N, C-alpha and C positions, 0 to 999 in steps of 0.2 A: 367783294360786293356784299352789302348788308341786306338783311331782310327788308329794311325800310326802303332801300333802293328798288328792290323787287316789287314791293307794294306800290311805289310811285309809278313804276313802269306799267304795272297792271292797271292803274287808274287811267293812264293814257289809253291803253288798249280798250278799257271799258268805255271811255268817252268817245273814242273813234268808232267803236262798234255801235254805240247808241246813235251817234250822228249818222253813220252809214245806214242804220236801220230806218231812221226818219227820212233820210234822203231817198232811199230806195222805195219806201212806201209812198212818199210824195210823187215820185216818178211813176209808180204803179197807178196812182189815181189820175195823173195828168198827161200820160203819154197819148199821142195822137198820131194818125197817119196809117199808111198801108201795112206797117208791121205792128199795129196796135195789139192785136190778139196775142201774138207770140211774145212780144215784150211785156205786155200786161201780165201774162202768166209767169214769165221768167222773173220779173221784178217781184211778184208775189211770193214765189218759192224762196227767193233770196231774202226778202225782208222777214218772212216767217222764221227762217233759220237764224237770222240775226237776232230776232226777239228771244229765241231760246238761248243764244250765246250770251246775250246781255245778262241774263239770270245766272248762268254758269260762271261767268267771269266775276260778277259781283259777289257770288257766294265764295269763290276762291279767295278774293281779297279779304272777306270776313274770316275765312278759315285760317288765313295767315295772321290774323290779329289786327288787320287794318279796318278802316272805315270806308265803305264804298261811296263814291260820289253819287248823288241821287237827285240833283236838281239841274235844270237847264243851264243855270248860271255856272255851276261847277263844270258841267260838260263843255260849255263854250270856252272856259278858260283852259281846259286840258286838251281838247281835241286838236288834231293836226289836219282835220278835214274842214272843208267849207260847206255851208248849207246849200241845198239845191234850189234852183229857180223853177217855178212851175211853167214858165213861158218858153222853155227851151224846146227845140225840135227833138224828135225821138232819137235821131243820130247823135245829137249833142249830149243828150241824157246818157246814152250808152257810153260815149267817149269819156264823160266825166266819171261815170261809175268804174270804168276800167282804171283810170288814174287813181281813184279812191281805193280800189283794191290793191294797187301797187303801194299806195301810201300806208294803208293799214298793215300790209306785209312788213313794212319797215318798222312800225311800232311793235309788231309781234316779234320781229327779229331782235329788237332791243330788249324786250322783256325776256325772250328765250336766253339771250346771253347772260342776263342777270340771274335767271333761274339756274343756268348751268354753273355759274360761279358760286352760287350758294348750295348747289347740289340738291335742289328742290325737285325731286322726281315727279311729284304730283303736278307741279306747275309746268315742268318740261313736257309731260304727256298732254296736258290741256293745250298748251301753246302749239305743240306739234299738230294736234287735230285742227286747231284754228287756222294754222298756216296752210294745211292741205285744203281746207274748205275755201279759203280766200284765193288760193291758186286756181282751184277749179272754177270759182265764180269769175275770176279774171278771164280765164280761158273762154268760158261760156259767153261772157259779154263781148269780148274781143271778136269771137267768131260770129257775132250778130251784126258786126259793122260791115 
């Protein structure tokens, strides 16, 4: 697998991460109901972590000699996630975010396989950290249902 293939896989990870960041922040703003306080705080901690990850992933793409996607148009063409709807119930928001965590884990696994094939230890380490974070987020969200 080539460095270009790895960069392409990272671009999908970046688009997925940015999309999940926006969706989680959207749900943070719009969640309602008896579990408002706990979900509001959970969503906030997750979108803040995602914001930091967006920067880290973009910088990794640049480090590898690629160009990081940086527009909504680019993100929408690359992402494997769907945008969130503000009118969903709290339960539905959480369920969607669980599925999104599972989906982004697939994008991360694809990028990890590419990094392993190229022997890119920096990318392997970064992707391993992201995988652990999304597994934890999936668990926390699923435990809230």
